[in-house]
N, C-alpha and C positions, 0 to 999 in steps of 0.2 A: 422373770421376763427381762431380757436384755433391753436396756434403754439406750437409744442411739440419737436422742434429740434433746434439746434444752429450750425451755421457754423462760420469758421474763425479761430478756434484754432486747432493746430496740436500737436500730441503726438506720441511717439514711442510705439507701441504695444509690441515690444521686451523688452523695459524697464519695462513695466507693468508685463510681464511674469516673468522677473527676480526678481523684488521686491516682487511679490505675492508669488512665490515659496519659496523665502527666508523667508518670513513671515510665510507661512504654515509649513515650516520645523521646526519652533519652537514649534508648537502645534501637529505636526504629526511626531513622531520619526520613523515612518516606511515609510516616503515619500522619494523616490529616484528620481533623475534627471539623465536621460541618453541622449546621443546625438551621432549621426554619424558624428562627426567632425564639427558640427555647434554649438559650445558651447559658443559663445560670449554672447548670451542671458542669460546664466546660471551662469555668473561670480559670482554674489552675493551668489547664493546657493552653488556654488563650494567652495567659500572662507569660508563660515560659516559651511558647512557640507561636508568636503572633503571625508569623509568615505562613504557618500551616493551619490556620484557623479561618473559617469562613462562615458568616451568618448571612444567609440569603434573604432574610425576612420571611413573611408568611407565604412561602411558595414551596411546598413539599415536593412537587413535581420537578421544579428547578433544582432543588437540593439533591435529589436522587440522580438527576441527569448529570450534574457537575461531578458527583461522586463517581459515576461510571466513567466519565472522561478522565478523571484523575487515576482511576484504576487502570485504564488502558495505557497510561503513561508510566506504569510500574509502581504506583503508590498504593497504600492501604488506607482507604477512607472509612471513617466511622461517622455515620449519620445518627444524630441524637435528637429526639423530639417526642411528640405525643403520638402514641400508636393509633388512636382512632383516625388520625389524619394521614400518617405515614402508610398505614395498611390499606386505606380506602382511596384517598385522593391521589396517592402516588402509585397505585397498584399497577397501572399500565407501564409506567417507567421502571418499576421494580422488575416486572416480568420481562419486558423487552430489552431494556438497557442493561440490566444487571444479571438476571437469571439465565436468559438465553445464551449470552456469551460466557457465563460462569465466572463472573468477576468477584474479587475478594472484597466486596463492600459489606460492612457490618452495619446493620440497622438495629439500633437499640433505643428503647423508649419506655415511657411510663403510661399509666392509665389503662392497663390491660384488664378487661372484664368490667364490672360495675363499680369498682372502687372509687371512681372519680365523682360520683353523684352529679354528673353533668348533663344528664338527659340524652336525647337521641344522638346529638352530634358528638358527644364526648365519651361515648361508650365504645370500647373495642371488644365486641362480643362475637364477631364473625371472623376476626383477624387470623386465628390459628387455622381455620378451615381454608381461608384464602392462601395463606403462606404455605401450608402443606401441599396445596395443589400445584405450586410453582416448580418448574424444572430446576434442579440443582440447589434449591434452597434448603438449608439446615434450619430447623425451627426449635426454639427453646422457650421455656416459661419458668422463670426463677422466682422462688418464694423467699429464699434466704439471701439477704443483702451481701453477706460475706462470700457467697458463691459467684457473684457478679464479676468480681475481679479475676477469679480463676478462669471463668468462661471467656472473658475478654482476652486474657493472656493466651489461652489455647487457640483462640480464633485467629491470632496473628499468623499462625502457620497454615491456616486453611487456604486452599486455592479458590474456593467458591464463596458465595454469600452466606450470611447467617442472620437470622432474625432473633432478637433477644427481648422477650416480653417481661415487663416488670409491673409492680403495682404502682401506687402513687409515687413511691420512692422517697418519701420524707421521713416516715417513721415505720420501718418494716421490722417484723419480728424475726429475731435470730433463731434459727432452728437447730443448727449444728455447731459444735465446737470446731475451731480451726484445726484442720488436719484430721478430723474424725472420720471423714469418708474420702475415698478416692474419687474425686469429682472428675468425670470424663464425659465430654460431649458424646452422646449416643448411648450412654449407659444410665440406667435408672439407679436410684438409691433406695435401699430398704431402710426406711426411716424408723420403722418399728417392726420387730419380728412378730410372727403369729402363725398359727397352724390351721385355723378353722375357716378363714375367708381372707380375701385380699381386697383392700381399698386402693385403687390406683388414683392418683391425683397429681396436681402440679400447681405451682404458683401460690396464690394467697389461700387456697383451700387445703394446703398440706396440714397446717395447724389444726384446722377443723376436723380433718380426717383422724388425726391423732387423738383429739378430744373424744371423737366418737368411739374409737377403739378403747380408750380408757374407760368410757362409760360401760361398754359391753364387757369389759373385764370384770365389772361388778356382777355380771350375770354368769361368770365362770367361762366366758368365751374368749378365745385367743384370736385376735384379728391383726393381720399384717397390714402395714401401710407402706406403699411404694410411691416415692416421689419420682414420677416419670417426667423429669424436667426437660428431657429432649423428646419431642414428639416426632421429629423426623431428622435422622433415621431413628426409628423406635427400637427399644431393646426387646426384640422378639424372643430372644432366649430367656430373658427374665420373666416375660409373660408366660411362656411355656412352663418354666420352673414353678411359678406361683400356682398355675393350674394343677400341677401334679402334687404340690406340697400343701395346698390349702383347700383340697376337696373340690376343685373346679367351681368355687363360689367367688364371683367377682362383683364388686361395686366400682363404678367409675364416677368420680366427683370432680367437677370443674366449674370455674367461673367463666363460662363460655356457652354458646348454644349447645344444647344436649346432643345435637347431630352435627358432625363435621369436625369436631375437635378430637380430644384424647379418646373418648368412648368409641368413636368411629375407627380410630387408628388401632385400638385394642381389638375391636370386633373384626377388623380386617385380618389381623394376625391369627386370631382364632379360626376364622374361616379358611384362610390360605393354608394353614398348617393342619387343618382337620383336628383341632384340639377339642376334646369333649368337655363341655362345662355342665355343671349341675344347675347353676343359676347365674344370671347376668342382669344387673340393673345399672342404668345410666342416670346420673343426677346432674342437671345443668339447667340453663335457661330454655324454656319452651319457645315455640315459634310465635312469640308475642313481643311487642315493645315493652321493655322492662319497666318503664316509668321512673319516677323520682323517689329518692329515699337513700338512707344509709345502706351500705353494702350488706350488712347482716340482716337488716330489715327486708331488703329485696330478696336475699337468699331464702328467707322464711316464706315470703310471699309467693315465690315461684317454685317452692318445693325442693330446694337443695341446701337448706340450712342445717344446723347441727341436729335438731330433732328429726328432720327428714332423713339425714344420713344414718342416724342410729336405727330408725325404723326400716330403712331399705336394707341395711346390713342384717338386721334381725330376720327379714324375709328370706334373704339368701341363705342364712344360717339354718333356717327351718326347712329349706327345700330338700326333697328326697332325691337321691341319685337315681 
């Protein structure tokens, strides 16, 4: 079985953001970094380019509005903060000021999903559904901190906005060796090869999907894992390829509401292309308030932890065509 991932190393995605923006600031004299009072990530950029750094305080709407104004003036603004607030509190500004005019504003942040253990206000569990619904918005969810820098570099050439979702960003699991995959916005990554079923996932649940596939290998089953780190535009060709090559057996796993995120995006491709599946299961947060607890504890509680992922994949593997 070809192995395309690596576990055991941890790295701060926040550090990668800071060093990458400081590097890009050298070659892009129109690059700005803005934050709504969450500026620890941006210290390197602030020290090197103080005239292109702005902390607006706890005012996400204002931060996005200023970023839009800077973009109108020919600049490339990066807004860095906490996604529960950027995706919800500043939604109208993102839609109207950034997405409608298709401005090159980069929105990057932490606390996507239930990883923050912050309760109702600090969970970003509807964010991907909201961002995917917006005109012109590219939507990503990144699990490997080393990928953050590459996505930021590619985004510099984009004409429109991009949303980059991360976990807490302090100690993130490295999944891939540098240069191991051709990381391209809009294309999924086959994290683990397999022939019997496919688990589609993104962000913090990529590692869990791989663990589930490894457990099922003990049953003699070959399960593919796809890191669909770009939800919009989604890699429809890869979805079709997986349907053909893995028996039309799909599981979609994500730290987001079960409806509106990646599972809905995959289901749309299946319906729009008339792809025939044998079985399809979606694993995510049900339509309830998730409550307090560690992220692994909450995944188990709401039916999308490791054991639930293995069980769901066994069900699709047992389905008859």
